[in-house]
Each structure stands twice: as C-alpha cells, then as structure tokens.
N, C-alpha and C positions, 0 to 999 in steps of 0.2 A: 402624504400631506405635510406641508411645511408647518413650522411653528406659527408663522404669521397667518396662514390660512385657518389654523385651529383657533387662534386668538380672535380673529375677525369674523368667524363663521356666522354668528348671529347678530353681529353689530351692524348698525345702520347709521348713516349720516343723519343726525337729528338737529333740527333748527327750531328754536323757540323764540317767539316775540313776546317779551315781557313788558307789560304796562305797569308802571308804579307811580305813586304820588310823590311829587318832588318834596323833599323834607322841609324846605323853607316856604313853599307855596303848595300846601296839600290839595288845593282844588285844581291844580294843574297836573296832568298826566304826562309822563315822559316814557319813551319807548327804548327798550334795550334788546338787542339781538344776541342770543347765545347759540353757539354751534359746537357740537362735540359728537364723537362716535358713542352710541348708546344702544342698549338692548331694548327692542320693541317687544311687548307693549307696556312693560313696567317702567322703563326709562329710569333706572336707578341713578345714573349720573345727573340727570336733570332734577330728580327729587332731592339728591344730595345738595345740588347747587341752590335750589329754592329754599331748602332748610337753612343753609348757610346765610342766604339773603335775609330771611326773616329774623335770624338770631343776631347777625353782625352788622347789617346795613340799616341806615336810617329811613330810606324810602319805603313806605308801606306798599306791599304788593296789591295791585288792583286785579289783574287777570293775566293770563298767558295763553298763547295758542302754539301748538306743536305740529310740525310736519316731519316726516321721516321717510327716507328713501333707501331702499335696499342697495348695498354696494354692488358695483358693476363687476362681474366676473369675466375672465377671458372668453368664456363660452358665450357671453352676451353680445360680443362683437360679430358683425357679419361683414365679410369683404364683398365689395362690389364686383359684379361680373362684367360690367361695362363702364368704360370711361369715355366721356364726350368732351370735345374741345369746341368752344364757340368762338368764332372769329368776328 
C-alpha cells in the first residue's frame, strides 16, 4: 500500500453549501460553496472551517448542507468490451 493510499483511505470529496447573512444586510442570505477532502461521517475539516467562520468572519451562519462522495479507486473502473462507431 502506498503512502497516498493510506492517507486517502477513508477520505471523501466533501462539498458544503453554506448560507450566511450578509454583514451589511443581515436580512439577505448569500451562498458559499466549500469543497475539501474530509472524513465521513464526522467531517473534521468542515467543522474546523465552520468554527473558523464563526470566530473570524462577520457573516453570521444561517445553515449548510453537506454532500460527500467516496473517492474512485482503480478497481471501480470497468473497461468496455464493445466499441461502436456511428456514421
């Protein structure tokens, strides 16, 4: 097993859409998309980012939604047995 395989073993590509209140216009929501490799289901990188947001940024968090996708392994690829050409 390579070092990279070990490091990425349980990591998944994680995307979060974060809705927050604009600092100058709190009644207006703005959307921010965050994407990083993270560990499912605890998402420590996302939690770290959200904690940073709450402590350092002016826009108050409203909500967020998270999607996560397992990384593709070489064994996940299937080669086609047939190739067609359409003229």
